C-alpha positions in Angstrom: 80.1 212.3 223.5 82.9 209.8 224.4 82.5 210.4 228.2 78.8 209.8 228.0 79.4 206.6 226.0 82.3 205.0 227.9 82.2 206.6 231.3 85.8 208.0 231.2 88.2 210.1 229.4 90.9 207.3 229.0 91.6 207.4 225.2 94.3 205.0 225.7 92.2 202.1 227.0 89.4 202.9 224.5 91.9 203.5 221.5 90.0 201.2 219.3 86.9 203.3 219.7 88.7 206.8 219.7 88.6 208.7 216.4 91.8 210.1 215.3 90.8 213.8 215.8 89.6 213.2 219.3 93.1 211.7 220.1 94.8 214.7 218.6 92.5 217.1 220.6 93.5 215.5 223.9 97.1 215.4 223.3 97.1 219.1 222.2 94.9 220.1 225.3 97.5 218.7 227.5 100.2 220.4 225.5 98.4 223.9 225.8 97.7 223.2 229.6 101.4 223.2 230.3 101.7 226.6 228.6 98.6 227.7 230.5 100.2 227.0 233.9 103.4 228.6 232.9 101.5 231.7 231.9 102.5 231.5 228.3 100.3 232.2 225.4 98.1 229.4 224.5 94.7 228.4 223.3 93.1 227.4 226.7 91.3 229.8 228.8 90.1 229.3 232.5 86.7 228.4 231.3 87.9 225.8 228.9 90.3 224.4 231.6 87.2 224.1 234.1 85.1 222.4 231.4 87.6 219.8 230.5 88.3 219.0 234.3 84.6 218.7 234.6 84.4 215.9 232.1 87.2 214.1 234.1 90.0 214.7 231.6 93.3 214.6 233.4 95.3 217.5 231.9 98.5 216.6 233.8 98.4 212.7 234.2 102.1 212.3 235.0 102.0 214.6 238.0 98.5 213.4 239.4 99.5 209.8 239.0 96.7 209.2 236.5 99.1 207.6 233.9 100.2 204.9 236.2 96.6 204.4 237.4 95.3 204.1 233.8 98.1 201.7 233.0 97.3 199.5 236.0 93.6 199.6 235.1 94.2 198.7 231.6 96.7 195.9 232.5 94.0 194.5 234.8 91.6 194.6 232.1 93.9 192.6 229.9 94.8 190.3 232.7 91.0 189.5 233.1 90.5 189.0 229.4 93.2 186.4 229.3 91.9 184.7 232.4 88.7 184.6 230.9 90.2 182.6 227.9 92.0 180.4 230.3 88.8 179.7 232.1 87.3 178.8 228.7 90.3 176.6 227.6 90.0 174.7 231.0 86.3 173.9 230.5 87.2 172.5 227.1 90.3 170.6 228.0 90.1 170.0 231.6 93.5 171.5 232.4 95.4 174.9 232.3 98.4 173.4 230.4 98.3 175.7 227.4 101.3 175.2 225.1 103.1 178.5 224.2 104.2 177.0 220.7 100.5 176.9 219.6 99.8 179.5 216.9 97.2 182.2 216.9 95.2 183.2 220.0 96.0 179.9 221.6 99.7 180.7 221.4 99.3 184.2 222.8 97.3 182.6 225.8 100.2 180.0 226.1 102.8 182.9 226.5 100.6 184.6 229.0 100.2 181.4 231.1 104.0 181.0 231.0 104.2 184.5 232.1 102.2 183.8 235.1 104.5 181.0 236.2 107.6 182.9 235.6 106.3 185.8 237.7 105.4 183.3 240.5 108.8 181.7 240.4 110.4 185.1 240.5 108.4 186.9 243.4 107.2 183.8 245.2 103.7 183.4 246.6 104.0 186.4 248.9 104.9 188.7 246.0 102.2 187.7 243.6 99.1 189.8 243.5 96.7 188.2 245.9 93.5 188.7 243.9 95.1 187.2 240.9 96.5 184.5 242.7 93.2 183.6 244.4 91.5 183.6 240.8 94.1 181.3 239.3 93.9 178.8 242.2 90.3 178.8 242.0 90.6 177.1 238.6 93.3 174.5 239.6 96.2 176.5 237.9 99.5 174.7 238.3 102.5 177.1 238.8 105.0 174.2 238.4 103.5 171.5 236.2 107.1 169.9 235.5 107.8 169.2 239.2 104.1 168.2 240.1 104.0 165.9 237.1 101.0 167.2 235.5 102.9 168.2 232.4 104.3 164.8 231.9 100.9 163.2 232.5 99.2 165.4 229.9 102.2 164.7 227.5 101.8 160.8 228.0 97.9 161.2 227.6 98.4 163.1 224.1 101.0 160.7 223.0 99.6 157.5 224.4 97.8 156.5 221.2 101.0 156.4 219.2 103.1 155.0 221.9 100.5 152.2 222.6 100.4 151.3 219.0 104.2 150.9 218.8 104.1 148.8 221.9 101.4 146.6 220.8 103.5 146.0 217.6 106.4 144.6 219.6 104.0 142.7 221.9 102.6 140.8 218.9 106.0 139.8 217.7 106.6 138.5 221.3 103.5 136.5 221.2 104.2 135.0 217.7 107.9 134.1 218.7 106.3 132.3 221.8 104.0 130.4 219.5 106.9 129.4 217.2 109.5 128.6 219.9 107.5 127.6 222.9 109.2 130.3 225.3 109.8 133.9 225.4 113.6 133.8 226.3 115.2 135.8 223.8 118.8 136.9 223.6 120.7 139.3 221.3 121.5 136.5 219.0 118.5 134.5 219.2 117.6 133.0 215.8 114.1 133.9 214.5 113.8 136.8 216.8 112.4 140.1 215.2 114.8 143.0 214.9 114.6 145.0 218.0 112.6 142.6 220.2 115.4 141.8 222.3 116.0 145.5 223.1 112.4 146.0 223.7 112.0 143.2 226.3 115.1 144.8 228.1 113.3 148.0 228.0 110.1 146.7 229.5 111.9 145.1 232.5 113.9 148.5 233.2 110.6 150.5 233.1 108.7 148.0 235.2 111.6 148.4 238.0 110.9 152.2 237.8 107.0 151.6 237.9 107.5 149.5 241.0 109.6 152.1 242.6 106.7 154.7 241.9 108.8 156.6 239.5 106.6 159.1 237.7 108.7 159.2 234.5 108.5 155.3 234.1 107.1 154.5 230.7 105.0 151.7 231.8 101.1 151.3 232.2 98.9 148.7 234.3 97.3 147.5 231.0 100.6 146.5 229.5 101.8 144.8 232.6 98.5 142.7 232.7 99.1 141.8 229.0 102.8 140.6 229.5 101.7 138.7 232.7 99.1 136.9 230.6 101.6 135.4 228.3 104.0 134.5 231.3 106.4 137.1 230.9 109.4 136.9 233.3 110.1 140.3 234.9 113.3 139.1 236.7 114.7 136.1 234.8 118.1 136.3 236.3 116.5 135.2 239.7 115.2 132.1 238.0 117.7 129.1 238.2 116.0 127.4 235.3 116.4 130.4 233.1 120.1 130.8 233.9 120.8 127.3 233.2 119.1 127.7 229.7 120.8 130.8 229.1 124.3 129.2 229.8 123.4 126.4 227.5 122.2 128.7 224.6 125.5 130.8 225.2 127.6 127.6 225.0 126.0 126.7 221.7 126.6 130.0 220.3 130.1 130.0 221.6 130.9 126.4 220.1 129.5 127.7 216.7 131.7 130.6 216.8 134.8 128.7 217.8 134.4 126.1 215.1 134.0 128.7 212.4 137.3 130.3 213.5 139.0 126.9 213.7 137.9 126.0 210.2 139.2 129.4 208.9 142.6 128.6 210.5 142.8 125.4 208.8 142.1 127.1 205.4 144.9 129.6 206.2 147.2 126.7 207.0 146.4 125.0 203.8 147.0 128.2 201.8 150.2 129.5 203.5 151.7 126.5 205.0 151.7 127.9 208.7 149.4 129.0 211.5 151.2 132.4 212.0 148.4 134.7 211.2 149.2 138.5 211.4 147.1 141.5 211.0 149.2 142.4 208.0 148.0 139.1 206.5 144.8 141.0 205.2 141.7 142.5 206.6 139.8 139.3 206.4 142.6 137.5 208.9 142.5 140.4 211.3 139.6 138.8 213.3 141.2 135.3 213.0 144.6 136.8 214.5 142.8 138.2 217.5 141.1 134.8 218.0 144.3 133.0 218.1 145.7 135.4 220.6 142.7 134.6 223.0 143.4 130.9 222.5 146.8 131.2 223.6 145.7 133.1 226.7 143.2 130.4 227.4 146.0 127.8 226.8 148.1 129.4 229.7 145.1 129.4 232.0 144.5 125.8 231.2 148.1 124.9 232.0 147.7 126.7 235.3 144.6 124.6 236.1 142.4 127.7 235.9 138.8 127.9 234.6 138.9 128.3 230.7 136.5 127.6 227.9 139.5 125.8 226.1 138.9 122.2 226.6 141.4 119.4 226.2 139.7 118.4 223.0 140.0 121.8 221.5 143.7 122.1 222.4 144.4 118.7 220.6 142.5 120.0 217.4 144.7 123.2 217.4 147.9 120.9 218.1 147.0 118.7 215.1 147.2 121.8 212.6 150.4 123.0 214.2 149.5 126.1 216.1 152.4 127.5 218.1 151.1 128.2 221.7 154.4 130.3 222.5 155.7 132.0 219.5 157.8 134.3 221.6 160.0 131.4 223.0 159.9 128.9 220.4 161.2 131.3 217.8 157.8 131.6 216.0 157.8 135.0 216.9 160.8 135.8 214.6 158.8 134.0 211.7 155.9 136.2 212.5 157.9 139.3 212.2 159.5 138.0 209.0 156.2 137.2 207.6 155.2 140.8 208.5 158.3 142.1 206.8 157.8 139.9 203.6 154.1 141.2 203.4 155.2 144.8 203.3 158.1 143.9 201.0 155.5 142.2 198.5 153.2 145.4 198.7 156.1 147.6 197.6 157.1 145.2 194.9 153.7 145.3 193.3 154.0 149.1 193.4 157.2 148.7 191.5 155.5 146.4 189.0 152.9 149.1 188.4 155.6 151.7 188.0 157.1 149.7 185.3 153.8 149.4 183.4 153.5 153.1 183.4 157.1 154.2 182.9 158.7 151.2 180.8 161.5 150.6 183.3 161.8 149.4 187.0 164.4 151.9 188.0 162.7 154.7 189.7 164.7 157.9 190.8 165.5 158.3 194.5 163.1 161.2 194.7 160.2 158.9 193.5 157.8 158.8 196.4 157.4 155.5 198.2 159.6 153.7 195.8 163.0 155.6 195.3 164.3 155.0 198.8 163.1 151.5 198.8 164.9 150.7 195.7 168.2 152.1 197.2 167.7 149.9 200.2 167.5 146.9 198.0 170.6 147.7 196.3 172.3 148.2 199.7 171.2 144.9 200.9 172.5 143.4 197.5 175.7 144.8 198.1 175.9 143.3 201.6 174.9 140.0 200.2 177.9 140.3 197.8 180.0 140.7 200.8 178.7 137.5 202.5 176.8 139.3 205.2 173.2 138.0 206.3 170.4 140.1 205.1 166.6 140.0 204.5 167.1 140.1 200.6 166.6 136.3 199.8 167.7 134.8 196.5 163.9 134.5 195.7 163.5 138.2 196.2 166.5 139.0 194.1 165.1 136.8 191.2 161.7 138.5 191.4 163.4 142.1 191.2 165.6 140.9 188.2 162.6 139.5 186.3 161.2 142.9 185.9 164.5 144.4 184.9 165.6 146.0 188.2 169.3 146.9 188.2 171.0 146.2 191.4 174.3 148.1 190.2 173.3 151.7 189.3 176.0 152.4 186.2 176.2 155.8 184.7 174.5 154.5 181.6 171.5 153.3 183.7 171.4 156.6 185.5 171.2 158.5 182.0 168.5 155.9 181.0 166.2 156.8 183.9 
């Protein structure tokens, strides 16, 4: 009955339509046939063997090559089925670029498509089955969509609505900026420019160069170019002398504003501290100011050597008026800077000692006390040197501050027992 309906006895190919009892019958018949040929006792007789062979059942498929032939035939049927699905996909979408990350039947088709490309890259055109190659090429199948650019083209087509919407948002900001300022010359510090507009403009010029060089990966479209041309967008501003002049003027204004801000900050520092020796230990707020002063000294050296420098004679006079030391290393100012740094460290430890007294009730920590014990021993040693008439960094002012919180410079036995 099965042979009459399907025209073959390939129960593997027609597994979906084969009853379980029929499968068991075929397997058992092949098992008994091995015994029959070996002359062993079995359920098959010569008449039954002839009857089964007459129906086309291969009782020894491994020896006859029927297993391989059936496998190839089934594989070809599966291949033809996937190819038919690919034809339907192409008719609907216009290409054969099926994503393998899709779910369901489309995902299986995508994996099959990827398998064809992997096989083609492995065996080459000569090793790929000719009949299948002809079928795939007949529908425009691309075996290397990345190199050919078809994959990127489809990706761009899919993403274009979202990318175009984002592009038009920045373009609208650019048009609005031009209406308010009368130009579209935007720098990284331009006032009134929307966030990200400067970077977007830079990207447009970069992608335009790639577009002009016919780079397939350039993220630029003719419609975008036309829109930017319509508002007078300059694709190569640095080749324009007028633009360079305007850019220098704008940069000069920005630099002047920054310079004046640091100068006023230095005046406040001088008013508060009585000197212009700003160090990084002066506090986090003065770190930037210390770097700025260092740069001014470098510019002053170039100015004295008649080299080009942004430090004008007028600015030099302003700094001279507040007592800026241009060469602290030779004027003795460097020693003052170092002393200021040492004093700043001393004051920091002294504040810790004051906190220690608030917690412990005395200002004479043991030597093993972290960050304070060794420092206190150092102060007593310096005090002893002062008593001998030696010069030390422990000034009378520091001694008075330590004594004001009950610090003992002479560690007597009683004081040791107290602590």
